[in-house]
C-alpha positions in Angstrom: 102.2 101.5 24.4 98.9 99.7 24.5 95.7 101.6 24.8 94.4 101.7 28.5 91.4 99.4 29.5 89.0 101.2 31.8 87.7 99.1 34.7 84.4 100.5 36.0 82.0 98.8 38.5 78.4 98.9 37.2 77.2 101.1 40.0 80.4 103.5 39.8 83.3 103.8 41.8 81.5 106.0 44.4 79.1 103.4 45.1 81.5 100.5 45.1 81.8 99.2 48.5 84.8 97.0 48.1 87.1 99.8 46.5 89.4 99.8 49.2 89.7 96.1 49.6 90.4 95.8 45.8 93.1 98.3 45.8 94.6 96.3 48.7 94.3 93.3 46.5 96.0 94.6 43.6 99.0 96.3 45.7 99.4 92.9 47.5 101.0 91.2 44.8 103.4 93.8 43.2 106.5 94.8 44.5 109.9 96.2 43.1 111.8 93.6 45.1 111.9 90.9 42.6 112.2 93.2 39.7 108.8 92.3 37.9 107.1 95.6 38.6 108.2 99.3 38.7 106.3 101.6 41.0 105.8 105.4 39.7 103.8 107.9 41.7 103.6 110.6 38.8 101.4 113.1 41.0 99.4 113.1 44.3 96.3 110.6 44.0 97.8 108.5 41.3 99.7 105.1 41.5 101.0 103.2 38.4 102.7 99.7 38.5 104.6 99.1 35.3 105.5 95.4 34.5 109.3 95.0 33.8 108.5 92.3 31.3 106.3 94.2 28.7 105.6 97.7 30.0 102.2 97.2 30.5 100.8 98.9 33.6 98.0 99.4 36.2 97.0 102.9 36.8 94.9 103.6 39.9 93.6 107.1 40.9 92.4 107.8 44.4 90.0 110.4 45.8 91.2 113.0 48.4 91.3 111.5 51.6 88.7 112.6 54.8 91.8 114.2 56.0 92.1 116.6 53.0 95.3 114.9 51.7 95.3 114.4 48.0 94.8 110.9 47.0 94.7 109.6 50.6 90.9 108.3 49.8 89.3 105.4 47.9 90.0 104.1 44.6 88.1 106.0 41.9 89.6 105.1 38.6 91.4 102.1 37.5 92.9 101.5 34.0 95.2 98.6 32.9 97.1 97.8 29.7 97.0 94.5 27.8 99.8 92.1 28.6 101.1 91.1 32.0 99.2 93.9 33.9 96.0 92.3 32.6 97.1 88.7 33.3 98.0 89.9 36.9 94.7 91.9 37.6 92.1 89.9 35.9 91.7 87.1 38.4 91.7 89.9 41.1 89.1 91.7 39.3 86.9 88.7 39.0 87.1 88.0 42.9 85.3 91.4 43.2 82.9 90.6 40.5 84.5 93.1 37.9 85.4 92.1 34.5 87.4 93.4 31.8 85.3 94.8 29.0 84.4 92.9 26.1 86.5 93.6 23.0 
């Protein structure tokens, strides 16, 4: 398994006004229907989309919601493995002014 690449807005997730929009954009193109991605919800507040082609993944962590439900709030952490996950996420991240860290 590749190491996780952490994506972090300059101002931090708490101040990143487009966190919900980014989360929606990442979710928009992943689906189990065509067999390209596998969804895992390992515990409350976390969502993992794993690529069926190479095992790379997009890991999203969410804050507790205003309703008190765990993980029902905004995106607070985003990690990606190199491979299909980066290929999928990189253009979306750029649309939101985020980039993969330099190696």
